[in-house]
N, C-alpha and C positions, 0 to 999 in steps of 0.2 A: 281815435285809434290808440291803443295802448302801445307801450314800447315793445312788449313781447309780440304783439300782433304785427307790428311794423317789421320787427326783426325776422319773424317767420316768413312774412311776405317777401322780404328782400332775399332771403335764402332760397325760397322756392323759385323766384325769378332768376337767380344766378345759377341754379343747378343745371339747366340745359347747357349753358355756356361752359361750365366746368366739365361736363361729360363730353362735349364736342371737342375739347382739347386733348382727349385721350386718343391714342393710336390703336389700331386694330391689328393684332399680331398676324392673323390669317391673311388679311389684305397686304400687310407688309411682306409676308412670305411670297405672295404672288408678284409683287412689285420688285422683289430682290433679284430676279433672274439676271438683269443687266449688271447689278453690283457683283454678282457671283463670278463674273468673268475675271475680276481682279482680286476680290476679297474672299473668294471661295463660297460654297453653298450656305455656310452658316456665319460667314464673316470671320472665322477663326483660321481659315486656310489660305492666307494671302499667297499669291503665286510669285511674288517678288518681295524680298525683304524691305523694300522701300514703301510697300503698300501696308498701311496699318491694320492691325487686328481690330475689327469693330464689334465682334461678338462680345457681349457682356458689358459694353460701355454703357454709361448712364444715358437714358433716353434724352434727358435735357441737353447733354453734351452733343449727342448725335443730331438733335433738332437744330441746335445753334449752328453747328458746323455746316449742315446741309443748307440752312437758310443763308448763311454767310457766303457759301460757294455760289448759291443762286443769285445773290444780290451783287456779288463782286467784292464784298467786304473781306473775303478770304480768297487768296489767289492760288489757283491751281487750274491749269487749262483743261485737264482731263475731268476733274470733278466739277468745274463750272459748266462744262458741256453736259454732264450727266444730270446735274441738279437743275438746270435751267427749265426743263419742261415739268418739273414736279410741282404739284399744288401743295398748299399748306397741309392738307389732310394726307396727301401721299407721304410727305416728310414725317408727319406724326406716325403714320402706319409703319414706315421703314424703321424709324427709331424704336418703336415698340417691338418690332420683330427682332432687330439686332440686340436690343437690350435684354430680351428674353433668352438669348442663346447662351449655352455654356461657353466659358471662355478660359483660355490659359492665362489671362491677365490676373495680377494679384493686387490687392489693396495694400500698398506699402505703408499706409498710415498706421497699420497694426504691427509692423515690424519694429522691434525695439531698436533704438539708436545704438550705433556702434560706440563702445567706450574707447576713449583715447587715453 
């Protein structure tokens, strides 16, 4: 087997796993009804200033946060209760949905530093 053939075979075998890691925005929208009670329908309308805006957040961040709430690595009684029943795919779907929403958040890394 040549190197090119072996590489192609490895890529083809890895492709299904890579696609399985993606979230489904439509399924995430369906799952988001519970989240909307605090974060609003799109995640940008938090009902209390202490609830974060989750619309437009990076999907990787949202996945990590929900996974950590579910495992107890991140502590918040309300979020732990909400995240506990979620499967890994549910978390990917919710992350995809909220990451796809318009957001009032700004990327401050593009703001010039203030001159002193």
